[in-house]
Steps between C-alpha positions, in 0.01 A plus 500: 500500500289483185337170406657242268290573191580871508874443535500229233316729258767766555797269438364226274660647188848465655443131568369446147796681346750300706350157422455572129865606482609171651263257326459510123185285493204730561283210619762387752550859613127537570502178703799623702328832567187325628715288731676816617175679586360199685821463703505874575137497614556206732813660650371857515457495879876450537572839337570770756469818290360593161823672387652152473217359288660553157842338573320228699273423203794497258690262728206257490489530122876437482465183707216376282706564185794309650266211586382501139854465365599245760220274382615540140853401594410189701680278253872577497554353155411830338459470122756706309278640227405828339238584762761487775751697297250774429416542867854509642578855622863599562460866404615387160316496173309174486559404141722267297819623668362390837409163355852458366652605832286264708591211274866557589429454873480164674174357635562614859560860395189505281287348777614742773447803272156372404386447859634834623420731209205343319323326786597788731552257789669624818845354561365316807242317288759412238721358775216279622408389150858410406584371851806724533594778746386857431864607485557252218197640315642853521836380375348306209283795394798732508721264301226413248426868444870576451530216248192629320647852485834367376333306220252771405606692185626850575376800302716786385421819693514835322504837677591752232436873510170619355501781241383849600258494205321191376629355175308564181300188421264352244214256554386303194211256501582157355255293303580195708326314779605615850723248674439361847746626757606440860484846665622493860557868577332675791204700375611857431852456647669274239708293743479121496483415872769236517793490741796707372313685225550875454360761267517871424215670316387852426191712430508743206234772479362612164521713298837594656621134489721572803586268790289614797534202733749215536448181699756243615383166639664185629384169648672366807400214725172343602211631706175358628180705526208340684639156419563576130862485384638758263816686404607831657549800270662838564397787271639853481306761301692814401311806378734796478651538847212314661559136590239248614592159635254214490511138600290227345437133553386329181426146390548333163330171413460314174175682421505837679720776639373706793583742777469376859609813687628857453659745743639854479591789727245778557604793722754286677261210557521173307162403363452132424213350303431132427251310287272464805463877543206536263469806277803667658708235322281376215429843348872551437658155483219250445438345160262228389213340696595453867833665407612184327732726298568555132505197273844385389388277211382750241289406199273706279143452633324734257335709773649823363493586130744757363503655154763773471429749777142379558439249780171328577395256767170382648605267778546705817645827621840369605685242296829410335567322174749465217375701202758429232857440394732796445855577398655756734825670400670691781862585586616353168345159569188337363278279716221261403231566762140452598300797627331443836228757559370580847167681519459631852649219706683753717303816427162499326592820315827374356615258232844356436682333214776258593722360225643167618754291308527121483727503808212638705674835549346844451656691212274806524210601729267789415224663706191685374234686704137578429404860429440713812713264706619670817847455645563576866845656518649677802153514660323672213310352210596568141286416198750368249300565180680827425839346561437186297253607230769517230638156587406180320146385578298180473127437518363235738130423454456855370697668782817694414812416699823702485856372516659607830832320557714200407721260696810312390734274697869420485402185309513695171828682572 
């Protein structure tokens, strides 16, 4: 078996990713990681084979994280304040509606939800702390969660048929300051990952403006990936007669929305990727430093400057920012929106415009590609310049980008 330092070097990024997911304070996370490595070094002789090193290391990290939260919850009289509210995770949007719902619950319900979901304490530890049987803890969690769900405001779900051709639309810049907005949709997939939510959305290629792909998604139930709780999502992509089924686990907090896992079938084999699988996951589903996710509290930061179809920035290669306020008229309705521009977050050769209304919902999403961008389709590469050269174009730091396709959701139907 290889020595400790070599194995740690190979798997250290997984431990770092796990701890930084669980602990928001970077300083505390670093302390926990140091404790993890020391404990692993001292116990290394107990490991029988190197194939078990990664899960063994993660289990030590998990125990250290649990110890961290146990110490923070030593005092049972937990203050009911904004900090607690913002950290509670019930696969619900952590915002004012959660605050209102929690206020409707009694103290015992709030306390049990806090210990189980925010402090992430095992039911056995909660039983010891509250001096009650584990069976009683399970019953109280179940009842408190049901009461929370009963009190939580329900959203209307729309699943209307998408048009075969995208509606004609106009986009008009407004001479008004962009508004701040709570945007909780999954990056690139438009669904807000909250229990019971559904969505249908479509891709429309230009210049034909025809529907080339349709996606249906729904959230159902909870899941836990490497100790991180999220909501399960089923997605069905339809492209002509071809159908692809995917499954996601995603998490929504008060500040970020992120993917935790993705799986799909490939030649009869289900392939599963999680946030600990490095580039195999992060290159497709990872956003933000340490895959913290996309920000949900959007404000104009001024990192991208847009004047007409000319965009300039000098911060870094991949960034997102609100660039202005726009009136979008589509399907006979007019929406007051902000334009969120994404310069290479997913693909360094692409740029997107996302028009988001004050409800935090996408009204229109548009993708542009740099000149000479190659598209791998059916195992051969196609340079799209000839196909797209007559489409609308924009200029980003002197580079021409062509309009490729748009997306709309059943929200505007």
